[in-house]
PyMOL Python script that loads the backbone (N, CA, C, O; Angstrom):
from pymol import cmd

cmd.read_pdbstr("""\
ATOM      1  N   MET A   1      81.402  40.782  45.909  1.00  0.00           N
ATOM      2  CA  MET A   1      81.731  42.180  45.689  1.00  0.00           C
ATOM      3  C   MET A   1      82.837  42.618  46.643  1.00  0.00           C
ATOM      4  O   MET A   1      82.958  42.120  47.762  1.00  0.00           O
ATOM      5  N   ARG A   2      83.616  43.536  46.177  1.00  0.00           N
ATOM      6  CA  ARG A   2      84.668  44.089  47.021  1.00  0.00           C
ATOM      7  C   ARG A   2      84.062  45.082  48.002  1.00  0.00           C
ATOM      8  O   ARG A   2      82.983  45.630  47.775  1.00  0.00           O
ATOM      9  N   GLU A   3      84.774  45.297  49.084  1.00  0.00           N
ATOM     10  CA  GLU A   3      84.313  46.296  50.036  1.00  0.00           C
ATOM     11  C   GLU A   3      84.551  47.700  49.503  1.00  0.00           C
ATOM     12  O   GLU A   3      83.772  48.610  49.789  1.00  0.00           O
ATOM     13  N   GLU A   4      85.616  47.888  48.733  1.00  0.00           N
ATOM     14  CA  GLU A   4      85.950  49.190  48.190  1.00  0.00           C
ATOM     15  C   GLU A   4      86.448  49.056  46.762  1.00  0.00           C
ATOM     16  O   GLU A   4      87.136  48.096  46.414  1.00  0.00           O
ATOM     17  N   TYR A   5      86.091  50.030  45.946  1.00  0.00           N
ATOM     18  CA  TYR A   5      86.561  50.077  44.560  1.00  0.00           C
ATOM     19  C   TYR A   5      87.365  51.355  44.363  1.00  0.00           C
ATOM     20  O   TYR A   5      87.061  52.382  44.969  1.00  0.00           O
ATOM     21  N   ASP A   6      88.380  51.296  43.527  1.00  0.00           N
ATOM     22  CA  ASP A   6      89.243  52.442  43.262  1.00  0.00           C
ATOM     23  C   ASP A   6      88.813  53.111  41.960  1.00  0.00           C
ATOM     24  O   ASP A   6      89.004  52.561  40.875  1.00  0.00           O
ATOM     25  N   PHE A   7      88.235  54.295  42.080  1.00  0.00           N
ATOM     26  CA  PHE A   7      87.807  55.053  40.904  1.00  0.00           C
ATOM     27  C   PHE A   7      88.718  56.251  40.646  1.00  0.00           C
ATOM     28  O   PHE A   7      88.331  57.180  39.936  1.00  0.00           O
ATOM     29  N   SER A   8      89.901  56.239  41.204  1.00  0.00           N
ATOM     30  CA  SER A   8      90.800  57.392  41.077  1.00  0.00           C
ATOM     31  C   SER A   8      91.234  57.636  39.631  1.00  0.00           C
ATOM     32  O   SER A   8      91.551  58.772  39.278  1.00  0.00           O
ATOM     33  N   LYS A   9      91.257  56.624  38.803  1.00  0.00           N
ATOM     34  CA  LYS A   9      91.654  56.796  37.399  1.00  0.00           C
ATOM     35  C   LYS A   9      90.441  56.820  36.462  1.00  0.00           C
ATOM     36  O   LYS A   9      90.583  56.779  35.239  1.00  0.00           O
ATOM     37  N   GLY A  10      89.255  56.886  37.058  1.00  0.00           N
ATOM     38  CA  GLY A  10      88.035  56.917  36.258  1.00  0.00           C
ATOM     39  C   GLY A  10      87.833  58.262  35.579  1.00  0.00           C
ATOM     40  O   GLY A  10      88.334  59.283  36.049  1.00  0.00           O
ATOM     41  N   LYS A  11      87.102  58.259  34.479  1.00  0.00           N
ATOM     42  CA  LYS A  11      86.795  59.486  33.742  1.00  0.00           C
ATOM     43  C   LYS A  11      85.295  59.704  33.771  1.00  0.00           C
ATOM     44  O   LYS A  11      84.517  58.807  33.448  1.00  0.00           O
ATOM     45  N   ARG A  12      84.902  60.895  34.158  1.00  0.00           N
ATOM     46  CA  ARG A  12      83.476  61.221  34.239  1.00  0.00           C
ATOM     47  C   ARG A  12      82.885  61.439  32.842  1.00  0.00           C
ATOM     48  O   ARG A  12      83.553  61.939  31.937  1.00  0.00           O
ATOM     49  N   ASN A  13      81.632  61.055  32.697  1.00  0.00           N
ATOM     50  CA  ASN A  13      80.840  61.301  31.482  1.00  0.00           C
ATOM     51  C   ASN A  13      81.506  60.803  30.210  1.00  0.00           C
ATOM     52  O   ASN A  13      81.375  61.431  29.160  1.00  0.00           O
ATOM     53  N   LEU A  14      82.203  59.709  30.284  1.00  0.00           N
ATOM     54  CA  LEU A  14      82.912  59.168  29.133  1.00  0.00           C
ATOM     55  C   LEU A  14      81.942  58.692  28.042  1.00  0.00           C
ATOM     56  O   LEU A  14      82.231  58.829  26.854  1.00  0.00           O
ATOM     57  N   TYR A  15      80.814  58.145  28.438  1.00  0.00           N
ATOM     58  CA  TYR A  15      79.875  57.571  27.468  1.00  0.00           C
ATOM     59  C   TYR A  15      78.573  58.356  27.365  1.00  0.00           C
ATOM     60  O   TYR A  15      77.585  57.838  26.845  1.00  0.00           O
ATOM     61  N   THR A  16      78.555  59.577  27.844  1.00  0.00           N
ATOM     62  CA  THR A  16      77.345  60.376  27.734  1.00  0.00           C
ATOM     63  C   THR A  16      77.404  61.247  26.499  1.00  0.00           C
ATOM     64  O   THR A  16      78.477  61.495  25.949  1.00  0.00           O
ATOM     65  N   ARG A  17      76.255  61.703  26.071  1.00  0.00           N
ATOM     66  CA  ARG A  17      76.207  62.639  24.956  1.00  0.00           C
ATOM     67  C   ARG A  17      75.147  63.697  25.250  1.00  0.00           C
ATOM     68  O   ARG A  17      74.255  63.490  26.072  1.00  0.00           O
ATOM     69  N   SER A  18      75.254  64.786  24.593  1.00  0.00           N
ATOM     70  CA  SER A  18      74.352  65.905  24.802  1.00  0.00           C
ATOM     71  C   SER A  18      72.952  65.547  24.309  1.00  0.00           C
ATOM     72  O   SER A  18      72.794  64.804  23.341  1.00  0.00           O
ATOM     73  N   LEU A  19      71.948  66.082  24.983  1.00  0.00           N
ATOM     74  CA  LEU A  19      70.576  65.819  24.563  1.00  0.00           C
ATOM     75  C   LEU A  19      70.274  66.436  23.203  1.00  0.00           C
ATOM     76  O   LEU A  19      69.369  65.973  22.509  1.00  0.00           O
ATOM     77  N   LYS A  20      71.017  67.476  22.806  1.00  0.00           N
ATOM     78  CA  LYS A  20      70.774  68.074  21.493  1.00  0.00           C
ATOM     79  C   LYS A  20      71.146  67.118  20.359  1.00  0.00           C
ATOM     80  O   LYS A  20      70.663  67.272  19.237  1.00  0.00           O
ATOM     81  N   ASP A  21      72.001  66.132  20.642  1.00  0.00           N
ATOM     82  CA  ASP A  21      72.395  65.149  19.641  1.00  0.00           C
ATOM     83  C   ASP A  21      71.458  63.949  19.590  1.00  0.00           C
ATOM     84  O   ASP A  21      71.627  63.062  18.753  1.00  0.00           O
ATOM     85  N   LEU A  22      70.478  63.919  20.476  1.00  0.00           N
ATOM     86  CA  LEU A  22      69.551  62.795  20.569  1.00  0.00           C
ATOM     87  C   LEU A  22      68.361  63.041  19.653  1.00  0.00           C
ATOM     88  O   LEU A  22      67.704  64.076  19.760  1.00  0.00           O
ATOM     89  N   HIS A  23      68.077  62.111  18.762  1.00  0.00           N
ATOM     90  CA  HIS A  23      66.954  62.238  17.832  1.00  0.00           C
ATOM     91  C   HIS A  23      65.929  61.156  18.133  1.00  0.00           C
ATOM     92  O   HIS A  23      66.250  59.970  18.199  1.00  0.00           O
ATOM     93  N   PHE A  24      64.698  61.591  18.312  1.00  0.00           N
ATOM     94  CA  PHE A  24      63.617  60.662  18.584  1.00  0.00           C
ATOM     95  C   PHE A  24      62.910  60.302  17.279  1.00  0.00           C
ATOM     96  O   PHE A  24      62.770  61.153  16.400  1.00  0.00           O
ATOM     97  N   PRO A  25      62.468  59.065  17.145  1.00  0.00           N
ATOM     98  CA  PRO A  25      61.767  58.685  15.919  1.00  0.00           C
ATOM     99  C   PRO A  25      60.379  59.316  15.864  1.00  0.00           C
ATOM    100  O   PRO A  25      59.746  59.532  16.897  1.00  0.00           O
ATOM    101  N   VAL A  26      59.919  59.606  14.673  1.00  0.00           N
ATOM    102  CA  VAL A  26      58.581  60.137  14.457  1.00  0.00           C
ATOM    103  C   VAL A  26      57.827  59.092  13.652  1.00  0.00           C
ATOM    104  O   VAL A  26      58.272  58.677  12.582  1.00  0.00           O
ATOM    105  N   TYR A  27      56.690  58.675  14.170  1.00  0.00           N
ATOM    106  CA  TYR A  27      55.897  57.648  13.500  1.00  0.00           C
ATOM    107  C   TYR A  27      54.711  58.296  12.804  1.00  0.00           C
ATOM    108  O   TYR A  27      53.913  58.991  13.433  1.00  0.00           O
ATOM    109  N   LEU A  28      54.603  58.064  11.512  1.00  0.00           N
ATOM    110  CA  LEU A  28      53.514  58.620  10.726  1.00  0.00           C
ATOM    111  C   LEU A  28      52.360  57.635  10.663  1.00  0.00           C
ATOM    112  O   LEU A  28      52.541  56.425  10.794  1.00  0.00           O
ATOM    113  N   ASP A  29      51.187  58.176  10.462  1.00  0.00           N
ATOM    114  CA  ASP A  29      50.020  57.350  10.185  1.00  0.00           C
ATOM    115  C   ASP A  29      50.323  56.545   8.917  1.00  0.00           C
ATOM    116  O   ASP A  29      50.906  57.090   7.980  1.00  0.00           O
ATOM    117  N   PRO A  30      49.949  55.278   8.865  1.00  0.00           N
ATOM    118  CA  PRO A  30      50.294  54.458   7.689  1.00  0.00           C
ATOM    119  C   PRO A  30      49.851  55.051   6.349  1.00  0.00           C
ATOM    120  O   PRO A  30      50.572  54.950   5.355  1.00  0.00           O
ATOM    121  N   ALA A  31      48.674  55.664   6.322  1.00  0.00           N
ATOM    122  CA  ALA A  31      48.194  56.264   5.069  1.00  0.00           C
ATOM    123  C   ALA A  31      49.071  57.443   4.670  1.00  0.00           C
ATOM    124  O   ALA A  31      49.395  57.600   3.493  1.00  0.00           O
ATOM    125  N   LEU A  32      49.462  58.281   5.640  1.00  0.00           N
ATOM    126  CA  LEU A  32      50.347  59.408   5.349  1.00  0.00           C
ATOM    127  C   LEU A  32      51.720  58.932   4.889  1.00  0.00           C
ATOM    128  O   LEU A  32      52.302  59.477   3.951  1.00  0.00           O
ATOM    129  N   GLU A  33      52.217  57.916   5.559  1.00  0.00           N
ATOM    130  CA  GLU A  33      53.531  57.392   5.195  1.00  0.00           C
ATOM    131  C   GLU A  33      53.529  56.859   3.761  1.00  0.00           C
ATOM    132  O   GLU A  33      54.461  57.107   2.995  1.00  0.00           O
ATOM    133  N   GLU A  34      52.491  56.139   3.417  1.00  0.00           N
ATOM    134  CA  GLU A  34      52.396  55.591   2.063  1.00  0.00           C
ATOM    135  C   GLU A  34      52.313  56.707   1.028  1.00  0.00           C
ATOM    136  O   GLU A  34      52.961  56.636  -0.017  1.00  0.00           O
ATOM    137  N   TYR A  35      51.517  57.737   1.313  1.00  0.00           N
ATOM    138  CA  TYR A  35      51.352  58.866   0.403  1.00  0.00           C
ATOM    139  C   TYR A  35      52.681  59.581   0.167  1.00  0.00           C
ATOM    140  O   TYR A  35      53.072  59.812  -0.977  1.00  0.00           O
ATOM    141  N   TYR A  36      53.375  59.930   1.255  1.00  0.00           N
ATOM    142  CA  TYR A  36      54.625  60.669   1.122  1.00  0.00           C
ATOM    143  C   TYR A  36      55.771  59.782   0.637  1.00  0.00           C
ATOM    144  O   TYR A  36      56.730  60.281   0.050  1.00  0.00           O
ATOM    145  N   GLN A  37      55.683  58.487   0.874  1.00  0.00           N
ATOM    146  CA  GLN A  37      56.693  57.573   0.346  1.00  0.00           C
ATOM    147  C   GLN A  37      56.619  57.532  -1.181  1.00  0.00           C
ATOM    148  O   GLN A  37      57.647  57.442  -1.853  1.00  0.00           O
ATOM    149  N   LYS A  38      55.417  57.598  -1.721  1.00  0.00           N
ATOM    150  CA  LYS A  38      55.247  57.632  -3.182  1.00  0.00           C
ATOM    151  C   LYS A  38      55.833  58.918  -3.762  1.00  0.00           C
ATOM    152  O   LYS A  38      56.477  58.899  -4.811  1.00  0.00           O
ATOM    153  N   ILE A  39      55.606  60.032  -3.070  1.00  0.00           N
ATOM    154  CA  ILE A  39      56.161  61.311  -3.524  1.00  0.00           C
ATOM    155  C   ILE A  39      57.687  61.260  -3.472  1.00  0.00           C
ATOM    156  O   ILE A  39      58.364  61.719  -4.392  1.00  0.00           O
ATOM    157  N   ALA A  40      58.215  60.704  -2.399  1.00  0.00           N
ATOM    158  CA  ALA A  40      59.665  60.596  -2.248  1.00  0.00           C
ATOM    159  C   ALA A  40      60.272  59.731  -3.349  1.00  0.00           C
ATOM    160  O   ALA A  40      61.329  60.056  -3.891  1.00  0.00           O
ATOM    161  N   ALA A  41      59.602  58.637  -3.674  1.00  0.00           N
ATOM    162  CA  ALA A  41      60.106  57.755  -4.733  1.00  0.00           C
ATOM    163  C   ALA A  41      60.079  58.462  -6.086  1.00  0.00           C
ATOM    164  O   ALA A  41      61.001  58.327  -6.890  1.00  0.00           O
ATOM    165  N   LYS A  42      59.007  59.217  -6.322  1.00  0.00           N
ATOM    166  CA  LYS A  42      58.874  59.936  -7.585  1.00  0.00           C
ATOM    167  C   LYS A  42      59.969  60.997  -7.739  1.00  0.00           C
ATOM    168  O   LYS A  42      60.494  61.209  -8.832  1.00  0.00           O
ATOM    169  N   LYS A  43      60.304  61.662  -6.619  1.00  0.00           N
ATOM    170  CA  LYS A  43      61.336  62.704  -6.654  1.00  0.00           C
ATOM    171  C   LYS A  43      62.735  62.156  -6.404  1.00  0.00           C
ATOM    172  O   LYS A  43      63.711  62.906  -6.409  1.00  0.00           O
ATOM    173  N   LYS A  44      62.829  60.856  -6.187  1.00  0.00           N
ATOM    174  CA  LYS A  44      64.100  60.171  -5.913  1.00  0.00           C
ATOM    175  C   LYS A  44      64.825  60.775  -4.703  1.00  0.00           C
ATOM    176  O   LYS A  44      66.026  61.042  -4.742  1.00  0.00           O
ATOM    177  N   LYS A  45      64.054  60.980  -3.629  1.00  0.00           N
ATOM    178  CA  LYS A  45      64.578  61.476  -2.363  1.00  0.00           C
ATOM    179  C   LYS A  45      64.125  60.539  -1.263  1.00  0.00           C
ATOM    180  O   LYS A  45      63.243  59.705  -1.467  1.00  0.00           O
ATOM    181  N   ASP A  46      64.733  60.680  -0.097  1.00  0.00           N
ATOM    182  CA  ASP A  46      64.289  59.844   1.010  1.00  0.00           C
ATOM    183  C   ASP A  46      63.106  60.505   1.719  1.00  0.00           C
ATOM    184  O   ASP A  46      62.881  61.709   1.598  1.00  0.00           O
ATOM    185  N   LEU A  47      62.370  59.700   2.447  1.00  0.00           N
ATOM    186  CA  LEU A  47      61.154  60.162   3.109  1.00  0.00           C
ATOM    187  C   LEU A  47      61.449  61.286   4.097  1.00  0.00           C
ATOM    188  O   LEU A  47      60.666  62.230   4.203  1.00  0.00           O
ATOM    189  N   SER A  48      62.548  61.203   4.809  1.00  0.00           N
ATOM    190  CA  SER A  48      62.891  62.226   5.801  1.00  0.00           C
ATOM    191  C   SER A  48      63.047  63.603   5.175  1.00  0.00           C
ATOM    192  O   SER A  48      62.578  64.595   5.733  1.00  0.00           O
ATOM    193  N   SER A  49      63.693  63.672   4.035  1.00  0.00           N
ATOM    194  CA  SER A  49      63.889  64.981   3.397  1.00  0.00           C
ATOM    195  C   SER A  49      62.564  65.555   2.903  1.00  0.00           C
ATOM    196  O   SER A  49      62.361  66.769   2.953  1.00  0.00           O
ATOM    197  N   ILE A  50      61.670  64.705   2.431  1.00  0.00           N
ATOM    198  CA  ILE A  50      60.349  65.166   1.985  1.00  0.00           C
ATOM    199  C   ILE A  50      59.552  65.708   3.175  1.00  0.00           C
ATOM    200  O   ILE A  50      58.978  66.794   3.099  1.00  0.00           O
ATOM    201  N   ILE A  51      59.521  64.952   4.267  1.00  0.00           N
ATOM    202  CA  ILE A  51      58.783  65.381   5.460  1.00  0.00           C
ATOM    203  C   ILE A  51      59.396  66.651   6.033  1.00  0.00           C
ATOM    204  O   ILE A  51      58.665  67.549   6.452  1.00  0.00           O
ATOM    205  N   ASN A  52      60.729  66.745   6.060  1.00  0.00           N
ATOM    206  CA  ASN A  52      61.381  67.949   6.569  1.00  0.00           C
ATOM    207  C   ASN A  52      61.045  69.175   5.730  1.00  0.00           C
ATOM    208  O   ASN A  52      60.814  70.252   6.278  1.00  0.00           O
ATOM    209  N   SER A  53      61.013  69.027   4.423  1.00  0.00           N
ATOM    210  CA  SER A  53      60.682  70.174   3.579  1.00  0.00           C
ATOM    211  C   SER A  53      59.227  70.595   3.763  1.00  0.00           C
ATOM    212  O   SER A  53      58.926  71.788   3.739  1.00  0.00           O
ATOM    213  N   ILE A  54      58.334  69.647   3.943  1.00  0.00           N
ATOM    214  CA  ILE A  54      56.924  69.967   4.197  1.00  0.00           C
ATOM    215  C   ILE A  54      56.782  70.704   5.524  1.00  0.00           C
ATOM    216  O   ILE A  54      56.062  71.699   5.612  1.00  0.00           O
ATOM    217  N   LEU A  55      57.460  70.223   6.545  1.00  0.00           N
ATOM    218  CA  LEU A  55      57.385  70.874   7.850  1.00  0.00           C
ATOM    219  C   LEU A  55      58.039  72.256   7.829  1.00  0.00           C
ATOM    220  O   LEU A  55      57.583  73.167   8.520  1.00  0.00           O
ATOM    221  N   GLN A  56      59.093  72.415   7.047  1.00  0.00           N
ATOM    222  CA  GLN A  56      59.737  73.728   6.908  1.00  0.00           C
ATOM    223  C   GLN A  56      58.764  74.726   6.290  1.00  0.00           C
ATOM    224  O   GLN A  56      58.646  75.854   6.768  1.00  0.00           O
ATOM    225  N   LYS A  57      58.067  74.317   5.229  1.00  0.00           N
ATOM    226  CA  LYS A  57      57.084  75.196   4.581  1.00  0.00           C
ATOM    227  C   LYS A  57      55.943  75.528   5.549  1.00  0.00           C
ATOM    228  O   LYS A  57      55.459  76.659   5.578  1.00  0.00           O
ATOM    229  N   GLU A  58      55.526  74.557   6.326  1.00  0.00           N
ATOM    230  CA  GLU A  58      54.466  74.793   7.315  1.00  0.00           C
ATOM    231  C   GLU A  58      54.918  75.812   8.353  1.00  0.00           C
ATOM    232  O   GLU A  58      54.137  76.672   8.762  1.00  0.00           O
ATOM    233  N   MET A  59      56.166  75.721   8.777  1.00  0.00           N
ATOM    234  CA  MET A  59      56.706  76.658   9.760  1.00  0.00           C
ATOM    235  C   MET A  59      56.773  78.069   9.157  1.00  0.00           C
ATOM    236  O   MET A  59      56.435  79.044   9.827  1.00  0.00           O
ATOM    237  N   GLU A  60      57.204  78.177   7.908  1.00  0.00           N
ATOM    238  CA  GLU A  60      57.252  79.480   7.240  1.00  0.00           C
ATOM    239  C   GLU A  60      55.850  80.080   7.099  1.00  0.00           C
ATOM    240  O   GLU A  60      55.666  81.280   7.301  1.00  0.00           O
ATOM    241  N   LEU A  61      54.878  79.260   6.758  1.00  0.00           N
ATOM    242  CA  LEU A  61      53.501  79.723   6.639  1.00  0.00           C
ATOM    243  C   LEU A  61      52.983  80.212   7.985  1.00  0.00           C
ATOM    244  O   LEU A  61      52.352  81.265   8.065  1.00  0.00           O
ATOM    245  N   HIS A  62      53.244  79.463   9.020  1.00  0.00           N
ATOM    246  CA  HIS A  62      52.805  79.843  10.362  1.00  0.00           C
ATOM    247  C   HIS A  62      53.450  81.166  10.783  1.00  0.00           C
ATOM    248  O   HIS A  62      52.784  82.027  11.359  1.00  0.00           O
ATOM    249  N   ASP A  63      54.744  81.327  10.496  1.00  0.00           N
ATOM    250  CA  ASP A  63      55.450  82.558  10.857  1.00  0.00           C
ATOM    251  C   ASP A  63      54.915  83.762  10.078  1.00  0.00           C
ATOM    252  O   ASP A  63      54.851  84.869  10.612  1.00  0.00           O
ATOM    253  N   SER A  64      54.534  83.549   8.827  1.00  0.00           N
ATOM    254  CA  SER A  64      54.023  84.659   8.017  1.00  0.00           C
ATOM    255  C   SER A  64      52.639  85.110   8.478  1.00  0.00           C
ATOM    256  O   SER A  64      52.263  86.263   8.267  1.00  0.00           O
ATOM    257  N   LEU A  65      51.886  84.221   9.099  1.00  0.00           N
ATOM    258  CA  LEU A  65      50.551  84.567   9.586  1.00  0.00           C
ATOM    259  C   LEU A  65      50.580  85.196  10.969  1.00  0.00           C
ATOM    260  O   LEU A  65      49.586  85.778  11.406  1.00  0.00           O
ATOM    261  N   SER A  66      51.678  85.090  11.645  1.00  0.00           N
ATOM    262  CA  SER A  66      51.774  85.630  13.016  1.00  0.00           C
ATOM    263  C   SER A  66      52.045  87.109  13.026  1.00  0.00           C
ATOM    264  O   SER A  66      52.153  87.710  14.094  1.00  0.00           O
TER     265      SER A  66
END
""", "prot")
cmd.dss("prot")
cmd.show_as("cartoon", "prot")
cmd.util.cbc("prot")
cmd.orient("prot")
């Protein structure tokens, strides 16, 4: 290793990204996944859009009861 390194031309945060852009995976119970996967196939949509629409309706229901 060198005794000193020159970082004068370095750029800060070049490879970082905002936490708002970070998406964590959500793991469903296998039975739930199979159930909603069948619905998604029947409607010719992907599983994520089906789960998102279900969660959106749940959020609206919760807000209406508050």
